[in-house]
C-alpha positions as CSV (number, residue, x, y, z in Angstrom):
1,M,0.1,0.0,0.0
2,C,1.2,3.3,-0.9
3,A,2.2,5.4,2.4
4,L,1.1,8.7,0.4
5,W,-2.3,7.5,-0.7
6,P,-4.8,9.2,1.4
7,Q,-3.1,12.6,1.5
8,T,-1.5,12.9,-1.9
9,C,-3.6,10.9,-4.3
10,T,-5.7,13.7,-5.3
11,A,-2.7,16.1,-5.5
12,N,-0.4,13.7,-7.3
13,A,-2.5,11.6,-9.9
14,L,0.7,10.0,-11.4
15,R,1.9,8.7,-8.0
16,C,-1.6,7.1,-7.3
17,F,-1.5,5.4,-10.6
18,I,2.0,4.0,-10.0
19,C,1.3,3.0,-6.4
20,P,-2.5,2.2,-6.2
21,P,-4.1,1.3,-2.9
22,V,-4.5,-2.2,-2.1
23,K,-8.3,-2.0,-1.9
24,V,-8.3,-0.9,-5.8
25,V,-5.9,-3.7,-6.5
26,M,-8.0,-6.3,-4.9
27,E,-11.3,-5.2,-6.6
28,A,-9.6,-5.2,-10.1
29,Q,-8.3,-8.8,-9.6
30,S,-11.7,-10.0,-8.4
31,K,-13.7,-8.9,-11.4
32,P,-14.3,-11.6,-14.0
33,N,-12.7,-11.3,-17.3
34,H,-15.5,-10.5,-19.6
35,R,-13.8,-11.1,-22.8
36,A,-13.2,-14.8,-22.0
37,D,-16.8,-15.4,-20.9
38,A,-18.3,-13.5,-23.9
39,G,-20.0,-16.4,-25.4
40,V,-19.5,-19.6,-27.4
41,G,-16.8,-19.5,-30.0
42,F,-17.4,-20.8,-33.7
43,M,-15.1,-24.0,-33.1
44,E,-17.0,-24.9,-30.0
45,V,-20.3,-24.8,-32.0
46,I,-18.7,-26.9,-34.9
47,V,-17.4,-29.5,-32.3
48,G,-20.6,-29.8,-30.4
49,L,-22.5,-30.2,-33.7
50,L,-20.2,-33.0,-34.7
51,I,-20.5,-34.7,-31.6
52,A,-24.3,-34.4,-31.5
53,T,-24.5,-35.7,-35.2
54,T,-22.3,-38.7,-34.4
55,V,-24.2,-39.6,-31.4
56,T,-27.5,-39.3,-33.2
57,F,-26.3,-41.5,-36.1
58,V,-25.1,-44.2,-33.6
59,V,-28.4,-44.2,-31.6
60,I,-30.4,-44.3,-34.8
61,R,-28.4,-47.3,-36.0
62,L,-28.8,-49.0,-32.7
63,V,-32.7,-48.7,-33.0
64,Q,-32.7,-50.1,-36.5
65,I,-30.7,-53.2,-35.4
66,G,-33.0,-53.6,-32.4
67,Y,-36.0,-53.2,-34.6
68,E,-34.7,-55.9,-37.0
69,K,-34.2,-58.4,-34.3
70,V,-37.6,-57.9,-32.8
71,I,-39.2,-58.3,-36.2
72,L,-37.2,-61.6,-36.8
73,H,-38.1,-62.9,-33.4
74,T,-41.7,-62.0,-33.8
75,A,-41.8,-63.9,-37.3
76,T,-39.8,-66.8,-35.8
77,T,-42.2,-67.2,-32.9
78,G,-45.2,-67.0,-35.3
79,I,-43.9,-69.7,-37.3
80,A,-43.3,-71.9,-34.3
81,R,-46.9,-71.2,-33.0
82,E,-48.4,-72.0,-36.3
83,L,-46.5,-75.5,-36.3
84,E,-47.5,-76.0,-32.7
85,T,-51.2,-75.2,-33.7
86,A,-51.0,-77.6,-36.6
87,R,-49.6,-80.4,-34.3
88,E,-52.6,-79.6,-31.9
89,I,-55.4,-79.8,-34.8
90,A,-53.8,-83.2,-36.1
91,K,-54.1,-84.6,-32.6
92,A,-57.5,-83.4,-32.0
93,R,-59.1,-84.2,-35.6
94,G,-57.2,-87.5,-35.7
95,Q,-55.8,-86.7,-39.3
96,N,-52.8,-85.5,-41.1
97,I,-52.4,-81.7,-40.9
98,T,-49.8,-79.8,-43.1
99,V,-48.1,-76.5,-42.7
100,L,-46.8,-75.1,-46.1
101,F,-44.2,-72.5,-46.5
102,N,-43.9,-70.6,-49.8
103,A,-40.6,-68.7,-50.0
104,K,-41.2,-66.9,-53.2
105,A,-44.5,-65.3,-52.0
106,G,-43.2,-65.0,-48.3
107,I,-46.3,-66.7,-46.9
108,Y,-46.8,-69.7,-44.7
109,G,-49.9,-71.5,-43.1
110,I,-51.9,-74.6,-42.3
111,D,-53.6,-76.3,-45.2
112,R,-56.8,-76.7,-43.4
113,N,-58.7,-78.2,-46.3
114,G,-55.9,-80.5,-47.4
115,D,-55.8,-79.6,-51.0
116,G,-51.9,-79.0,-50.8
117,K,-51.9,-75.3,-51.4
118,L,-52.7,-72.1,-49.3
119,D,-55.9,-70.6,-49.9
120,I,-56.6,-67.0,-49.2
121,N,-57.9,-67.4,-45.6
122,E,-55.2,-70.0,-44.7
123,F,-51.9,-68.1,-45.1
124,E,-50.0,-65.5,-43.0
125,E,-47.5,-63.1,-44.7
126,L,-44.1,-62.4,-43.4
127,P,-42.8,-59.0,-42.9
128,D,-40.9,-57.5,-45.8
129,A,-37.5,-57.6,-44.2
130,I,-38.1,-61.4,-43.5
131,K,-37.5,-64.2,-45.8
132,I,-37.9,-68.0,-45.7
133,A,-34.9,-69.8,-47.2
134,E,-36.9,-72.3,-49.2
135,D,-40.4,-73.8,-49.7
136,A,-41.2,-76.6,-47.1
137,A,-43.9,-78.7,-46.1
138,V,-44.4,-80.0,-42.4
139,T,-47.1,-82.8,-42.1
140,F,-48.1,-83.9,-38.6
141,C,-49.9,-87.3,-38.3
142,K,-52.8,-88.0,-35.7
143,T,-50.2,-88.8,-33.0
144,G,-48.7,-85.3,-33.2
145,K,-45.4,-86.7,-34.7
146,L,-44.0,-86.0,-38.1
147,A,-45.8,-88.1,-40.8
148,P,-43.8,-91.4,-41.5
149,K,-41.1,-91.0,-44.3
150,S,-40.8,-87.4,-43.9
151,K,-37.5,-85.7,-43.2
152,E,-37.1,-83.4,-40.1
153,P,-37.8,-80.0,-41.6
154,H,-35.2,-77.3,-41.1
155,I,-36.8,-73.8,-41.7
156,A,-34.4,-70.9,-42.0
157,I,-35.9,-67.5,-41.3
158,R,-33.6,-64.5,-42.3
159,S,-33.5,-60.8,-42.0
160,N,-30.9,-58.5,-43.4
161,R,-28.3,-59.3,-40.8
162,N,-29.5,-62.2,-38.7
163,S,-31.3,-65.6,-39.1
164,H,-33.2,-68.0,-37.0
165,N,-34.0,-71.7,-37.5
166,V,-37.0,-73.6,-36.5
167,T,-36.8,-77.2,-36.6
168,V,-39.3,-80.1,-36.1
169,S,-38.0,-83.6,-34.7
170,N,-39.7,-86.8,-35.6
171,A,-41.4,-86.8,-32.4
172,G,-43.1,-83.5,-33.3
173,L,-41.1,-81.2,-30.8
174,I,-40.6,-77.7,-32.2
175,E,-37.4,-76.0,-31.4
176,I,-36.1,-72.4,-32.3
177,E,-32.4,-72.2,-32.7
């Protein structure tokens, strides 16, 4: 602190500028630097937008992958349910029941009238993103087992990235792999 401050500051302005009082120095140091906090710079905006865009694209892609998996799982369980329903119908009616799969048309269903084709009220369509690998026919006899001399069907259901398999054993057991 300048020893001459209270008496000579008004008289000698140059001396007060060179040797200011401690209180004035402390106030000047405690004031925030307004130039540094003036706002967000252009580079910060660019980096923020880049990070936000990247995170958005990653989240969108994860949602798409999850949606594809849900659709595939739903289609697979629907096919397994249809096979189980056909097996129960065969046991209840005491006659052979066939489930037909048409890969080209993307349809499957129980042939309820036994004519060897799927009529308009007998089939279900697969979602557009889901495909069946090949045509197939699964016939259950009145005991709920596969019909004699039929091979164990292996039905491959595919989406763009994943695939599930539905198999039927000779004993009529339906499994999803």
